[in-house]
Structures are given as structure tokens and as C-alpha cells.
C-alpha positions as CSV (number, residue, x, y, z in Angstrom):
1,M,-111.9,-2.3,-26.2
2,G,-114.2,0.7,-26.9
3,S,-115.4,1.8,-30.5
4,G,-115.6,5.5,-32.0
5,I,-113.3,8.7,-30.9
6,L,-113.5,11.2,-27.8
7,V,-112.4,14.4,-28.6
8,V,-111.7,16.8,-25.7
9,C,-112.7,20.5,-27.2
10,E,-110.9,22.8,-25.2
11,H,-112.9,26.6,-25.7
12,E,-111.8,30.4,-24.6
13,D,-114.4,33.2,-23.5
14,G,-116.8,30.4,-24.0
15,M,-116.8,29.6,-27.7
16,P,-114.6,26.3,-28.8
17,K,-111.2,26.9,-29.9
18,K,-110.2,26.1,-33.6
19,T,-108.0,23.1,-32.6
20,A,-111.6,21.7,-31.0
21,F,-112.9,22.5,-34.7
22,E,-109.8,20.7,-36.4
23,L,-109.8,17.7,-33.5
24,L,-113.4,17.1,-34.4
25,S,-112.8,16.9,-38.3
26,K,-110.3,14.5,-37.9
27,A,-111.7,12.0,-35.7
28,R,-114.6,12.2,-38.3
29,E,-112.2,11.3,-41.0
30,L,-110.3,8.4,-38.5
31,S,-113.5,6.9,-37.7
32,G,-114.7,5.8,-41.0
33,N,-111.6,3.5,-40.5
34,L,-112.0,2.7,-36.8
35,G,-115.6,3.0,-36.7
36,G,-117.8,3.9,-34.4
37,P,-119.1,7.2,-33.5
38,V,-117.5,10.7,-32.6
39,S,-118.2,12.2,-28.6
40,A,-116.9,16.0,-27.7
41,L,-116.3,16.4,-24.4
42,V,-116.3,20.4,-23.3
43,I,-115.3,21.2,-19.8
44,G,-116.7,24.3,-17.7
45,S,-118.7,27.1,-19.7
46,A,-118.9,27.0,-22.9
47,D,-121.3,27.0,-26.4
48,A,-121.2,23.6,-27.6
49,A,-124.1,24.1,-30.0
50,N,-122.3,23.6,-33.2
51,L,-119.9,20.6,-32.4
52,G,-121.9,18.2,-34.2
53,E,-121.5,20.2,-37.5
54,Y,-118.1,19.3,-37.1
55,G,-118.3,15.3,-36.7
56,A,-119.4,15.0,-32.7
57,A,-122.7,12.8,-32.6
58,T,-122.5,13.1,-28.7
59,V,-121.6,16.3,-27.0
60,Y,-120.8,15.8,-23.1
61,T,-120.8,18.9,-21.2
62,V,-120.0,20.0,-17.5
63,D,-119.5,23.1,-16.0
64,G,-119.4,24.0,-12.1
65,A,-117.3,26.5,-10.2
66,E,-114.2,23.7,-9.9
67,F,-113.9,23.5,-13.5
68,S,-113.2,27.8,-13.9
69,S,-110.8,27.4,-11.6
70,G,-108.6,25.1,-13.1
71,V,-109.1,22.5,-10.8
72,V,-107.2,19.5,-11.9
73,G,-109.3,16.9,-9.8
74,A,-112.2,18.1,-11.3
75,W,-110.7,17.7,-15.0
76,V,-109.3,14.1,-14.2
77,G,-112.9,13.6,-12.7
78,A,-114.9,14.8,-15.8
79,L,-112.9,12.9,-18.5
80,A,-112.9,9.9,-16.6
81,A,-116.8,10.2,-16.2
82,A,-117.0,11.0,-20.3
83,V,-114.6,8.0,-21.3
84,A,-116.8,5.7,-19.3
85,A,-120.1,7.3,-20.8
86,A,-118.4,7.0,-24.7
87,N,-116.5,4.2,-24.1
88,P,-113.9,5.2,-26.9
89,A,-110.9,3.3,-28.5
90,V,-109.4,6.5,-28.8
91,V,-109.7,9.9,-26.7
92,L,-108.1,13.0,-28.8
93,G,-106.8,16.8,-27.4
94,A,-105.0,19.5,-27.8
95,A,-101.3,19.8,-26.9
96,S,-102.1,22.5,-24.6
97,A,-101.4,23.3,-20.6
98,R,-105.2,22.7,-20.2
99,T,-105.0,19.2,-21.8
């Protein structure tokens, strides 16, 4: 089993949604008990520059036409790659149609 927390950060119009910041803040809090780093995943074209301010030690980003069109397989592949890279114990995401 891995360590740390991976947060799937949703965005709208190129900016992270409020839920991304809330989940990162919660992940930072939880990582005190679980240990390991907090990582963020941003799928599609978005500004991820300030995610570190909310606790992300590493930010994984993927972009391309297949992500803006909503192709499910591309999203699943991106998430699987981020999980393989981060090896987290926990993955957090907002409850939405996208995640």
C-alpha cells in the first residue's frame, strides 16, 4: 500500500473549482495522521500554479483534446497514470458528474 493522498482537482474555465482547494486543505490535514505527501491531479487545460499553496507537494497535469471532449477512457487513463506515479494510500475527488 502506498502513502499520502492524491486529490483530483476539478476546474472550470481554466481555474480550479472551490472543491479542489477544499479537498487539498482536507488532504493536508489528513496527511498529518496518514503520513506521506499530498499530490494533486489536474486533467485538462487549467491553471494549477497555486495548488501548492493549499498543500500539494506535487501537481500532475495532463492536457489534450481528448480531455476537453469528455472522453471517459482518457480520464480513466490519466487517473490511473497519476495513481501509479503518486502511489497514494487515498484518492480524494469531489462528488460530481466528472469524478
